PQR file of N, CA, C, O and H, with PARSE charges and radii, in Angstrom:
ATOM      1  N   MET A   1      10.443 -20.515  -4.783 -0.4000 1.5000
ATOM      2  CA  MET A   1      11.001 -19.765  -3.702 -0.0000 2.0000
ATOM      3  C   MET A   1      12.232 -20.456  -3.138  0.5500 1.7000
ATOM      4  O   MET A   1      12.471 -20.418  -1.931 -0.5500 1.4000
ATOM      5  N   GLY A   2      12.986 -21.064  -3.977 -0.4000 1.5000
ATOM      6  CA  GLY A   2      14.167 -21.754  -3.521 -0.0000 2.0000
ATOM      7  C   GLY A   2      15.385 -20.855  -3.429  0.5500 1.7000
ATOM      8  O   GLY A   2      16.467 -21.319  -3.069 -0.5500 1.4000
ATOM      9  H   GLY A   2      12.792 -21.095  -4.958  0.4000 1.0000
ATOM     10  N   GLY A   3      15.225 -19.551  -3.755 -0.4000 1.5000
ATOM     11  CA  GLY A   3      16.363 -18.657  -3.698 -0.0000 2.0000
ATOM     12  C   GLY A   3      16.829 -18.397  -2.278  0.5500 1.7000
ATOM     13  O   GLY A   3      16.068 -18.533  -1.320 -0.5500 1.4000
ATOM     14  H   GLY A   3      14.346 -19.175  -4.048  0.4000 1.0000
ATOM     15  N   ARG A   4      18.077 -18.024  -2.162 -0.4000 1.5000
ATOM     16  CA  ARG A   4      18.663 -17.789  -0.845 -0.0000 2.0000
ATOM     17  C   ARG A   4      17.904 -16.729  -0.062  0.5500 1.7000
ATOM     18  O   ARG A   4      17.709 -16.880   1.144 -0.5500 1.4000
ATOM     19  H   ARG A   4      18.695 -17.914  -2.940  0.4000 1.0000
ATOM     20  N   SER A   5      17.473 -15.659  -0.721 -0.4000 1.5000
ATOM     21  CA  SER A   5      16.790 -14.589  -0.012 -0.0000 2.0000
ATOM     22  C   SER A   5      15.468 -15.041   0.578  0.5500 1.7000
ATOM     23  O   SER A   5      14.962 -14.408   1.504 -0.5500 1.4000
ATOM     24  H   SER A   5      17.632 -15.536  -1.701  0.4000 1.0000
ATOM     25  N   ALA A   6      14.898 -16.116   0.067 -0.4000 1.5000
ATOM     26  CA  ALA A   6      13.647 -16.627   0.617 -0.0000 2.0000
ATOM     27  C   ALA A   6      13.855 -17.170   2.022  0.5500 1.7000
ATOM     28  O   ALA A   6      12.895 -17.312   2.780 -0.5500 1.4000
ATOM     29  H   ALA A   6      15.308 -16.631  -0.686  0.4000 1.0000
ATOM     30  N   ARG A   7      15.104 -17.475   2.380 -0.4000 1.5000
ATOM     31  CA  ARG A   7      15.385 -18.036   3.696 -0.0000 2.0000
ATOM     32  C   ARG A   7      15.899 -17.010   4.684  0.5500 1.7000
ATOM     33  O   ARG A   7      16.255 -17.366   5.807 -0.5500 1.4000
ATOM     34  H   ARG A   7      15.884 -17.359   1.765  0.4000 1.0000
ATOM     35  N   LEU A   8      15.947 -15.755   4.299 -0.4000 1.5000
ATOM     36  CA  LEU A   8      16.428 -14.713   5.192 -0.0000 2.0000
ATOM     37  C   LEU A   8      15.408 -14.457   6.298  0.5500 1.7000
ATOM     38  O   LEU A   8      14.204 -14.581   6.071 -0.5500 1.4000
ATOM     39  H   LEU A   8      15.658 -15.466   3.386  0.4000 1.0000
ATOM     40  N   PRO A   9      15.876 -14.103   7.486 -0.5600 1.5000
ATOM     41  CA  PRO A   9      14.939 -13.755   8.560  0.2800 2.0000
ATOM     42  C   PRO A   9      14.246 -12.435   8.244  0.5500 1.7000
ATOM     43  O   PRO A   9      14.725 -11.650   7.426 -0.5500 1.4000
ATOM     44  N   ALA A  10      13.131 -12.205   8.890 -0.4000 1.5000
ATOM     45  CA  ALA A  10      12.351 -10.993   8.641 -0.0000 2.0000
ATOM     46  C   ALA A  10      13.187  -9.733   8.814  0.5500 1.7000
ATOM     47  O   ALA A  10      13.021  -8.771   8.063 -0.5500 1.4000
ATOM     48  H   ALA A  10      12.742 -12.843   9.554  0.4000 1.0000
ATOM     49  N   ALA A  11      14.081  -9.728   9.794 -0.4000 1.5000
ATOM     50  CA  ALA A  11      14.906  -8.541  10.056 -0.0000 2.0000
ATOM     51  C   ALA A  11      15.847  -8.218   8.904  0.5500 1.7000
ATOM     52  O   ALA A  11      16.351  -7.098   8.820 -0.5500 1.4000
ATOM     53  H   ALA A  11      14.216 -10.509  10.404  0.4000 1.0000
ATOM     54  N   ALA A  12      16.095  -9.173   8.016 -0.4000 1.5000
ATOM     55  CA  ALA A  12      16.993  -8.946   6.887 -0.0000 2.0000
ATOM     56  C   ALA A  12      16.329  -8.106   5.792  0.5500 1.7000
ATOM     57  O   ALA A  12      17.018  -7.580   4.918 -0.5500 1.4000
ATOM     58  H   ALA A  12      15.685 -10.083   8.084  0.4000 1.0000
ATOM     59  N   PHE A  13      15.011  -7.975   5.830 -0.4000 1.5000
ATOM     60  CA  PHE A  13      14.306  -7.164   4.840 -0.0000 2.0000
ATOM     61  C   PHE A  13      14.241  -5.727   5.343  0.5500 1.7000
ATOM     62  O   PHE A  13      13.985  -5.497   6.525 -0.5500 1.4000
ATOM     63  H   PHE A  13      14.452  -8.402   6.540  0.4000 1.0000
ATOM     64  N   PRO A  14      14.468  -4.759   4.462 -0.5600 1.5000
ATOM     65  CA  PRO A  14      14.422  -3.358   4.869  0.2800 2.0000
ATOM     66  C   PRO A  14      13.046  -2.980   5.436  0.5500 1.7000
ATOM     67  O   PRO A  14      12.040  -3.602   5.097 -0.5500 1.4000
ATOM     68  N   PRO A  15      13.011  -1.967   6.291 -0.5600 1.5000
ATOM     69  CA  PRO A  15      11.739  -1.545   6.886  0.2800 2.0000
ATOM     70  C   PRO A  15      10.649  -1.240   5.853  0.5500 1.7000
ATOM     71  O   PRO A  15       9.481  -1.555   6.079 -0.5500 1.4000
ATOM     72  N   LEU A  16      11.018  -0.633   4.731 -0.4000 1.5000
ATOM     73  CA  LEU A  16      10.014  -0.314   3.709 -0.0000 2.0000
ATOM     74  C   LEU A  16       9.367  -1.580   3.170  0.5500 1.7000
ATOM     75  O   LEU A  16       8.147  -1.627   3.015 -0.5500 1.4000
ATOM     76  H   LEU A  16      11.967  -0.377   4.547  0.4000 1.0000
ATOM     77  N   GLN A  17      10.151  -2.593   2.885 -0.4000 1.5000
ATOM     78  CA  GLN A  17       9.584  -3.846   2.379 -0.0000 2.0000
ATOM     79  C   GLN A  17       8.689  -4.503   3.436  0.5500 1.7000
ATOM     80  O   GLN A  17       7.621  -5.019   3.110 -0.5500 1.4000
ATOM     81  H   GLN A  17      11.142  -2.555   3.011  0.4000 1.0000
ATOM     82  N   ARG A  18       9.121  -4.484   4.687 -0.4000 1.5000
ATOM     83  CA  ARG A  18       8.295  -5.060   5.749 -0.0000 2.0000
ATOM     84  C   ARG A  18       6.969  -4.304   5.864  0.5500 1.7000
ATOM     85  O   ARG A  18       5.911  -4.912   6.028 -0.5500 1.4000
ATOM     86  H   ARG A  18       9.989  -4.065   4.951  0.4000 1.0000
ATOM     87  N   ALA A  19       7.037  -2.976   5.777 -0.4000 1.5000
ATOM     88  CA  ALA A  19       5.825  -2.162   5.856 -0.0000 2.0000
ATOM     89  C   ALA A  19       4.890  -2.446   4.678  0.5500 1.7000
ATOM     90  O   ALA A  19       3.672  -2.485   4.845 -0.5500 1.4000
ATOM     91  H   ALA A  19       7.896  -2.482   5.644  0.4000 1.0000
ATOM     92  N   GLN A  20       5.460  -2.643   3.493 -0.4000 1.5000
ATOM     93  CA  GLN A  20       4.630  -2.934   2.318 -0.0000 2.0000
ATOM     94  C   GLN A  20       3.955  -4.300   2.453  0.5500 1.7000
ATOM     95  O   GLN A  20       2.829  -4.478   1.987 -0.5500 1.4000
ATOM     96  H   GLN A  20       6.450  -2.611   3.357  0.4000 1.0000
ATOM     97  N   ILE A  21       4.614  -5.249   3.074 -0.4000 1.5000
ATOM     98  CA  ILE A  21       4.005  -6.562   3.289 -0.0000 2.0000
ATOM     99  C   ILE A  21       2.871  -6.450   4.303  0.5500 1.7000
ATOM    100  O   ILE A  21       1.823  -7.072   4.132 -0.5500 1.4000
ATOM    101  H   ILE A  21       5.528  -5.105   3.453  0.4000 1.0000
ATOM    102  N   VAL A  22       3.071  -5.665   5.352 -0.4000 1.5000
ATOM    103  CA  VAL A  22       2.000  -5.439   6.327 -0.0000 2.0000
ATOM    104  C   VAL A  22       0.825  -4.741   5.647  0.5500 1.7000
ATOM    105  O   VAL A  22      -0.330  -5.103   5.872 -0.5500 1.4000
ATOM    106  H   VAL A  22       3.922  -5.159   5.491  0.4000 1.0000
ATOM    107  N   GLU A  23       1.116  -3.747   4.821 -0.4000 1.5000
ATOM    108  CA  GLU A  23       0.062  -3.036   4.092 -0.0000 2.0000
ATOM    109  C   GLU A  23      -0.708  -4.005   3.187  0.5500 1.7000
ATOM    110  O   GLU A  23      -1.937  -3.953   3.120 -0.5500 1.4000
ATOM    111  H   GLU A  23       2.054  -3.452   4.638  0.4000 1.0000
ATOM    112  N   LEU A  24       0.006  -4.872   2.504 -0.4000 1.5000
ATOM    113  CA  LEU A  24      -0.628  -5.869   1.647 -0.0000 2.0000
ATOM    114  C   LEU A  24      -1.549  -6.765   2.470  0.5500 1.7000
ATOM    115  O   LEU A  24      -2.664  -7.070   2.047 -0.5500 1.4000
ATOM    116  H   LEU A  24       1.004  -4.914   2.558  0.4000 1.0000
ATOM    117  N   ALA A  25      -1.090  -7.181   3.631 -0.4000 1.5000
ATOM    118  CA  ALA A  25      -1.888  -8.061   4.488 -0.0000 2.0000
ATOM    119  C   ALA A  25      -3.165  -7.386   4.977  0.5500 1.7000
ATOM    120  O   ALA A  25      -4.144  -8.062   5.294 -0.5500 1.4000
ATOM    121  H   ALA A  25      -0.185  -6.933   3.975  0.4000 1.0000
ATOM    122  N   CYS A  26      -3.159  -6.061   5.039 -0.4000 1.5000
ATOM    123  CA  CYS A  26      -4.337  -5.321   5.492 -0.0000 2.0000
ATOM    124  C   CYS A  26      -5.402  -5.189   4.402  0.5500 1.7000
ATOM    125  O   CYS A  26      -6.552  -4.855   4.689 -0.5500 1.4000
ATOM    126  H   CYS A  26      -2.364  -5.512   4.782  0.4000 1.0000
ATOM    127  N   LEU A  27      -5.020  -5.448   3.167 -0.4000 1.5000
ATOM    128  CA  LEU A  27      -5.982  -5.392   2.058 -0.0000 2.0000
ATOM    129  C   LEU A  27      -6.835  -6.654   2.021  0.5500 1.7000
ATOM    130  O   LEU A  27      -6.395  -7.727   2.432 -0.5500 1.4000
ATOM    131  H   LEU A  27      -4.086  -5.719   2.934  0.4000 1.0000
ATOM    132  N   GLU A  28      -8.039  -6.513   1.533 -0.4000 1.5000
ATOM    133  CA  GLU A  28      -8.855  -7.685   1.238 -0.0000 2.0000
ATOM    134  C   GLU A  28      -8.256  -8.330  -0.014  0.5500 1.7000
ATOM    135  O   GLU A  28      -7.904  -7.617  -0.953 -0.5500 1.4000
ATOM    136  H   GLU A  28      -8.396  -5.641   1.200  0.4000 1.0000
ATOM    137  N   PRO A  29      -8.132  -9.646  -0.051 -0.5600 1.5000
ATOM    138  CA  PRO A  29      -7.552 -10.306  -1.232  0.2800 2.0000
ATOM    139  C   PRO A  29      -8.270  -9.957  -2.540  0.5500 1.7000
ATOM    140  O   PRO A  29      -7.643  -9.921  -3.599 -0.5500 1.4000
ATOM    141  N   ILE A  30      -9.560  -9.705  -2.472 -0.4000 1.5000
ATOM    142  CA  ILE A  30     -10.314  -9.372  -3.683 -0.0000 2.0000
ATOM    143  C   ILE A  30      -9.792  -8.074  -4.313  0.5500 1.7000
ATOM    144  O   ILE A  30      -9.926  -7.876  -5.520 -0.5500 1.4000
ATOM    145  H   ILE A  30     -10.070  -9.734  -1.612  0.4000 1.0000
ATOM    146  N   ALA A  31      -9.197  -7.188  -3.496 -0.4000 1.5000
ATOM    147  CA  ALA A  31      -8.630  -5.940  -4.019 -0.0000 2.0000
ATOM    148  C   ALA A  31      -7.471  -6.223  -4.969  0.5500 1.7000
ATOM    149  O   ALA A  31      -7.123  -5.380  -5.796 -0.5500 1.4000
ATOM    150  H   ALA A  31      -9.088  -7.349  -2.515  0.4000 1.0000
ATOM    151  N   LYS A  32      -6.881  -7.394  -4.853 -0.4000 1.5000
ATOM    152  CA  LYS A  32      -5.797  -7.811  -5.742 -0.0000 2.0000
ATOM    153  C   LYS A  32      -6.306  -8.785  -6.809  0.5500 1.7000
ATOM    154  O   LYS A  32      -5.518  -9.393  -7.534 -0.5500 1.4000
ATOM    155  H   LYS A  32      -7.163  -8.079  -4.181  0.4000 1.0000
ATOM    156  N   GLY A  33      -7.630  -8.924  -6.896 -0.4000 1.5000
ATOM    157  CA  GLY A  33      -8.213  -9.793  -7.910 -0.0000 2.0000
ATOM    158  C   GLY A  33      -8.210 -11.265  -7.545  0.5500 1.7000
ATOM    159  O   GLY A  33      -8.425 -12.118  -8.407 -0.5500 1.4000
ATOM    160  H   GLY A  33      -8.270  -8.430  -6.308  0.4000 1.0000
ATOM    161  N   LEU A  34      -7.970 -11.574  -6.282 -0.4000 1.5000
ATOM    162  CA  LEU A  34      -7.943 -12.967  -5.849 -0.0000 2.0000
ATOM    163  C   LEU A  34      -9.315 -13.376  -5.315  0.5500 1.7000
ATOM    164  O   LEU A  34      -9.978 -12.603  -4.624 -0.5500 1.4000
ATOM    165  H   LEU A  34      -7.796 -10.881  -5.582  0.4000 1.0000
ATOM    166  N   HIS A  35      -9.716 -14.556  -5.632 -0.4000 1.5000
ATOM    167  CA  HIS A  35     -11.022 -15.039  -5.202 -0.0000 2.0000
ATOM    168  C   HIS A  35     -10.879 -15.914  -3.961  0.5500 1.7000
ATOM    169  O   HIS A  35     -11.268 -17.082  -3.936 -0.5500 1.4000
ATOM    170  H   HIS A  35      -9.177 -15.184  -6.193  0.4000 1.0000
ATOM    171  N   ILE A  36     -10.299 -15.289  -2.926 -0.4000 1.5000
ATOM    172  CA  ILE A  36     -10.165 -15.933  -1.624 -0.0000 2.0000
ATOM    173  C   ILE A  36     -10.682 -14.942  -0.588  0.5500 1.7000
ATOM    174  O   ILE A  36     -10.719 -13.738  -0.843 -0.5500 1.4000
ATOM    175  H   ILE A  36      -9.983 -14.341  -2.946  0.4000 1.0000
ATOM    176  N   THR A  37     -11.075 -15.439   0.566 -0.4000 1.5000
ATOM    177  CA  THR A  37     -11.630 -14.542   1.579 -0.0000 2.0000
ATOM    178  C   THR A  37     -10.603 -14.077   2.597  0.5500 1.7000
ATOM    179  O   THR A  37     -10.763 -13.012   3.193 -0.5500 1.4000
ATOM    180  H   THR A  37     -11.044 -16.417   0.772  0.4000 1.0000
ATOM    181  N   HIS A  38      -9.555 -14.856   2.805 -0.4000 1.5000
ATOM    182  CA  HIS A  38      -8.523 -14.514   3.775 -0.0000 2.0000
ATOM    183  C   HIS A  38      -7.145 -14.822   3.191  0.5500 1.7000
ATOM    184  O   HIS A  38      -6.980 -15.764   2.416 -0.5500 1.4000
ATOM    185  H   HIS A  38      -9.425 -15.721   2.321  0.4000 1.0000
ATOM    186  N   TRP A  39      -6.165 -14.014   3.576 -0.4000 1.5000
ATOM    187  CA  TRP A  39      -4.804 -14.272   3.150 -0.0000 2.0000
ATOM    188  C   TRP A  39      -4.209 -15.427   3.937  0.5500 1.7000
ATOM    189  O   TRP A  39      -4.421 -15.525   5.146 -0.5500 1.4000
ATOM    190  H   TRP A  39      -6.299 -13.249   4.205  0.4000 1.0000
ATOM    191  N   SER A  40      -3.487 -16.280   3.287 -0.4000 1.5000
ATOM    192  CA  SER A  40      -2.598 -17.225   3.966 -0.0000 2.0000
ATOM    193  C   SER A  40      -1.195 -16.635   3.826  0.5500 1.7000
ATOM    194  O   SER A  40      -0.969 -15.748   3.003 -0.5500 1.4000
ATOM    195  H   SER A  40      -3.315 -16.200   2.306  0.4000 1.0000
ATOM    196  N   SER A  41      -0.270 -17.123   4.622 -0.4000 1.5000
ATOM    197  CA  SER A  41       1.088 -16.604   4.496 -0.0000 2.0000
ATOM    198  C   SER A  41       1.671 -16.948   3.125  0.5500 1.7000
ATOM    199  O   SER A  41       2.463 -16.181   2.578 -0.5500 1.4000
ATOM    200  H   SER A  41      -0.453 -17.843   5.291  0.4000 1.0000
ATOM    201  N   ALA A  42       1.286 -18.088   2.575 -0.4000 1.5000
ATOM    202  CA  ALA A  42       1.755 -18.462   1.234 -0.0000 2.0000
ATOM    203  C   ALA A  42       1.175 -17.519   0.176  0.5500 1.7000
ATOM    204  O   ALA A  42       1.877 -17.115  -0.752 -0.5500 1.4000
ATOM    205  H   ALA A  42       0.642 -18.711   3.020  0.4000 1.0000
ATOM    206  N   ASP A  43      -0.100 -17.171   0.319 -0.4000 1.5000
ATOM    207  CA  ASP A  43      -0.719 -16.220  -0.613 -0.0000 2.0000
ATOM    208  C   ASP A  43      -0.027 -14.866  -0.543  0.5500 1.7000
ATOM    209  O   ASP A  43       0.248 -14.248  -1.571 -0.5500 1.4000
ATOM    210  H   ASP A  43      -0.670 -17.499   1.072  0.4000 1.0000
ATOM    211  N   LEU A  44       0.254 -14.406   0.678 -0.4000 1.5000
ATOM    212  CA  LEU A  44       0.916 -13.112   0.851 -0.0000 2.0000
ATOM    213  C   LEU A  44       2.322 -13.126   0.272  0.5500 1.7000
ATOM    214  O   LEU A  44       2.740 -12.162  -0.369 -0.5500 1.4000
ATOM    215  H   LEU A  44       0.031 -14.908   1.514  0.4000 1.0000
ATOM    216  N   ALA A  45       3.046 -14.203   0.492 -0.4000 1.5000
ATOM    217  CA  ALA A  45       4.402 -14.312  -0.058 -0.0000 2.0000
ATOM    218  C   ALA A  45       4.356 -14.248  -1.581  0.5500 1.7000
ATOM    219  O   ALA A  45       5.127 -13.517  -2.203 -0.5500 1.4000
ATOM    220  H   ALA A  45       2.706 -14.986   1.013  0.4000 1.0000
ATOM    221  N   ARG A  46       3.458 -15.010  -2.170 -0.4000 1.5000
ATOM    222  CA  ARG A  46       3.321 -15.038  -3.628 -0.0000 2.0000
ATOM    223  C   ARG A  46       2.937 -13.655  -4.166  0.5500 1.7000
ATOM    224  O   ARG A  46       3.486 -13.202  -5.171 -0.5500 1.4000
ATOM    225  H   ARG A  46       2.832 -15.604  -1.665  0.4000 1.0000
ATOM    226  N   GLN A  47       1.992 -12.988  -3.490 -0.4000 1.5000
ATOM    227  CA  GLN A  47       1.545 -11.682  -3.954 -0.0000 2.0000
ATOM    228  C   GLN A  47       2.633 -10.627  -3.795  0.5500 1.7000
ATOM    229  O   GLN A  47       2.775  -9.756  -4.653 -0.5500 1.4000
ATOM    230  H   GLN A  47       1.546 -13.356  -2.674  0.4000 1.0000
ATOM    231  N   ALA A  48       3.400 -10.692  -2.712 -0.4000 1.5000
ATOM    232  CA  ALA A  48       4.496  -9.743  -2.511 -0.0000 2.0000
ATOM    233  C   ALA A  48       5.527  -9.873  -3.629  0.5500 1.7000
ATOM    234  O   ALA A  48       6.085  -8.873  -4.083 -0.5500 1.4000
ATOM    235  H   ALA A  48       3.284 -11.399  -2.015  0.4000 1.0000
ATOM    236  N   ILE A  49       5.775 -11.087  -4.066 -0.4000 1.5000
ATOM    237  CA  ILE A  49       6.693 -11.315  -5.179 -0.0000 2.0000
ATOM    238  C   ILE A  49       6.072 -10.799  -6.473  0.5500 1.7000
ATOM    239  O   ILE A  49       6.732 -10.104  -7.245 -0.5500 1.4000
ATOM    240  H   ILE A  49       5.322 -11.899  -3.697  0.4000 1.0000
ATOM    241  N   ASN A  50       4.809 -11.135  -6.713 -0.4000 1.5000
ATOM    242  CA  ASN A  50       4.125 -10.686  -7.935 -0.0000 2.0000
ATOM    243  C   ASN A  50       4.037  -9.168  -8.027  0.5500 1.7000
ATOM    244  O   ASN A  50       4.123  -8.600  -9.116 -0.5500 1.4000
ATOM    245  H   ASN A  50       4.272 -11.700  -6.086  0.4000 1.0000
ATOM    246  N   ASP A  51       3.865  -8.508  -6.869 -0.4000 1.5000
ATOM    247  CA  ASP A  51       3.756  -7.047  -6.842 -0.0000 2.0000
ATOM    248  C   ASP A  51       5.120  -6.362  -6.909  0.5500 1.7000
ATOM    249  O   ASP A  51       5.189  -5.136  -6.999 -0.5500 1.4000
ATOM    250  H   ASP A  51       3.796  -8.969  -5.984  0.4000 1.0000
ATOM    251  N   GLY A  52       6.202  -7.136  -6.867 -0.4000 1.5000
ATOM    252  CA  GLY A  52       7.530  -6.565  -6.949 -0.0000 2.0000
ATOM    253  C   GLY A  52       8.032  -5.972  -5.631  0.5500 1.7000
ATOM    254  O   GLY A  52       8.998  -5.209  -5.620 -0.5500 1.4000
ATOM    255  H   GLY A  52       6.146  -8.132  -6.794  0.4000 1.0000
ATOM    256  N   ILE A  53       7.382  -6.320  -4.532 -0.4000 1.5000
ATOM    257  CA  ILE A  53       7.822  -5.828  -3.226 -0.0000 2.0000
ATOM    258  C   ILE A  53       9.162  -6.461  -2.865  0.5500 1.7000
ATOM    259  O   ILE A  53      10.070  -5.790  -2.374 -0.5500 1.4000
ATOM    260  H   ILE A  53       6.598  -6.941  -4.540  0.4000 1.0000
ATOM    261  N   VAL A  54       9.268  -7.753  -3.115 -0.4000 1.5000
ATOM    262  CA  VAL A  54      10.497  -8.509  -2.842 -0.0000 2.0000
ATOM    263  C   VAL A  54      10.763  -9.442  -4.018  0.5500 1.7000
ATOM    264  O   VAL A  54       9.850  -9.775  -4.773 -0.5500 1.4000
ATOM    265  H   VAL A  54       8.531  -8.298  -3.514  0.4000 1.0000
ATOM    266  N   GLU A  55      12.004  -9.857  -4.168 -0.4000 1.5000
ATOM    267  CA  GLU A  55      12.334 -10.831  -5.217 -0.0000 2.0000
ATOM    268  C   GLU A  55      11.926 -12.232  -4.796  0.5500 1.7000
ATOM    269  O   GLU A  55      11.482 -13.034  -5.617 -0.5500 1.4000
ATOM    270  H   GLU A  55      12.746  -9.586  -3.554  0.4000 1.0000
ATOM    271  N   ALA A  56      12.082 -12.520  -3.507 -0.4000 1.5000
ATOM    272  CA  ALA A  56      11.724 -13.831  -2.971 -0.0000 2.0000
ATOM    273  C   ALA A  56      11.479 -13.686  -1.479  0.5500 1.7000
ATOM    274  O   ALA A  56      12.141 -12.898  -0.803 -0.5500 1.4000
ATOM    275  H   ALA A  56      12.443 -11.869  -2.840  0.4000 1.0000
ATOM    276  N   ILE A  57      10.522 -14.454  -0.970 -0.4000 1.5000
ATOM    277  CA  ILE A  57      10.226 -14.462   0.458 -0.0000 2.0000
ATOM    278  C   ILE A  57       9.455 -15.743   0.760  0.5500 1.7000
ATOM    279  O   ILE A  57       8.657 -16.201  -0.057 -0.5500 1.4000
ATOM    280  H   ILE A  57       9.984 -15.095  -1.518  0.4000 1.0000
ATOM    281  N   SER A  58       9.690 -16.303   1.906 -0.4000 1.5000
ATOM    282  CA  SER A  58       8.994 -17.531   2.277 -0.0000 2.0000
ATOM    283  C   SER A  58       7.752 -17.200   3.095  0.5500 1.7000
ATOM    284  O   SER A  58       7.685 -16.144   3.723 -0.5500 1.4000
ATOM    285  H   SER A  58      10.339 -15.931   2.570  0.4000 1.0000
ATOM    286  N   PRO A  59       6.779 -18.087   3.089 -0.5600 1.5000
ATOM    287  CA  PRO A  59       5.603 -17.886   3.948  0.2800 2.0000
ATOM    288  C   PRO A  59       5.995 -17.732   5.424  0.5500 1.7000
ATOM    289  O   PRO A  59       5.373 -16.961   6.153 -0.5500 1.4000
ATOM    290  N   ARG A  60       7.023 -18.461   5.859 -0.4000 1.5000
ATOM    291  CA  ARG A  60       7.473 -18.355   7.249 -0.0000 2.0000
ATOM    292  C   ARG A  60       7.966 -16.942   7.556  0.5500 1.7000
ATOM    293  O   ARG A  60       7.673 -16.405   8.624 -0.5500 1.4000
ATOM    294  H   ARG A  60       7.529 -19.088   5.267  0.4000 1.0000
ATOM    295  N   THR A  61       8.709 -16.337   6.631 -0.4000 1.5000
ATOM    296  CA  THR A  61       9.203 -14.981   6.843 -0.0000 2.0000
ATOM    297  C   THR A  61       8.047 -13.987   6.858  0.5500 1.7000
ATOM    298  O   THR A  61       8.070 -13.027   7.629 -0.5500 1.4000
ATOM    299  H   THR A  61       8.947 -16.773   5.764  0.4000 1.0000
ATOM    300  N   VAL A  62       7.040 -14.202   6.021 -0.4000 1.5000
ATOM    301  CA  VAL A  62       5.853 -13.353   6.053 -0.0000 2.0000
ATOM    302  C   VAL A  62       5.202 -13.428   7.426  0.5500 1.7000
ATOM    303  O   VAL A  62       4.826 -12.399   7.988 -0.5500 1.4000
ATOM    304  H   VAL A  62       7.021 -14.982   5.395  0.4000 1.0000
ATOM    305  N   ARG A  63       5.062 -14.635   7.977 -0.4000 1.5000
ATOM    306  CA  ARG A  63       4.492 -14.787   9.305 -0.0000 2.0000
ATOM    307  C   ARG A  63       5.307 -14.044  10.356  0.5500 1.7000
ATOM    308  O   ARG A  63       4.743 -13.427  11.259 -0.5500 1.4000
ATOM    309  H   ARG A  63       5.367 -15.471   7.521  0.4000 1.0000
ATOM    310  N   GLN A  64       6.634 -14.101  10.242 -0.4000 1.5000
ATOM    311  CA  GLN A  64       7.507 -13.404  11.189 -0.0000 2.0000
ATOM    312  C   GLN A  64       7.308 -11.895  11.097  0.5500 1.7000
ATOM    313  O   GLN A  64       7.255 -11.210  12.118 -0.5500 1.4000
ATOM    314  H   GLN A  64       7.092 -14.602   9.508  0.4000 1.0000
ATOM    315  N   ILE A  65       7.199 -11.383   9.887 -0.4000 1.5000
ATOM    316  CA  ILE A  65       7.000  -9.948   9.694 -0.0000 2.0000
ATOM    317  C   ILE A  65       5.677  -9.509  10.318  0.5500 1.7000
ATOM    318  O   ILE A  65       5.612  -8.476  10.984 -0.5500 1.4000
ATOM    319  H   ILE A  65       7.242 -11.940   9.058  0.4000 1.0000
ATOM    320  N   LEU A  66       4.641 -10.286  10.102 -0.4000 1.5000
ATOM    321  CA  LEU A  66       3.323  -9.913  10.611 -0.0000 2.0000
ATOM    322  C   LEU A  66       3.209 -10.104  12.120  0.5500 1.7000
ATOM    323  O   LEU A  66       2.332  -9.509  12.746 -0.5500 1.4000
ATOM    324  H   LEU A  66       4.694 -11.125   9.560  0.4000 1.0000
ATOM    325  N   ALA A  67       4.057 -10.903  12.706 -0.4000 1.5000
ATOM    326  CA  ALA A  67       4.009 -11.164  14.140 -0.0000 2.0000
ATOM    327  C   ALA A  67       4.660 -10.043  14.959  0.5500 1.7000
ATOM    328  O   ALA A  67       4.468  -9.968  16.173 -0.5500 1.4000
ATOM    329  H   ALA A  67       4.770 -11.386  12.198  0.4000 1.0000
ATOM    330  N   VAL A  68       5.420  -9.185  14.303 -0.4000 1.5000
ATOM    331  CA  VAL A  68       6.161  -8.139  15.028 -0.0000 2.0000
ATOM    332  C   VAL A  68       5.226  -7.049  15.482  0.5500 1.7000
ATOM    333  O   VAL A  68       5.662  -6.083  16.108 -0.5500 1.4000
ATOM    334  H   VAL A  68       5.576  -9.246  13.317  0.4000 1.0000
TER
END
């Protein structure tokens, strides 16, 4: 996640991408095949990238999106 876009503030991501990250956070991790009980911001960032929601995002930006 060393790309420049990983350091963008939450507001730099379009509303659709922010909404998809919130939607992802509302899912149980097991729904994505993960054997964890709760999402961490790092898990959500990694999954958002794997799902093609964003090219890059930092755990800090995920936290900012979810805090809004």
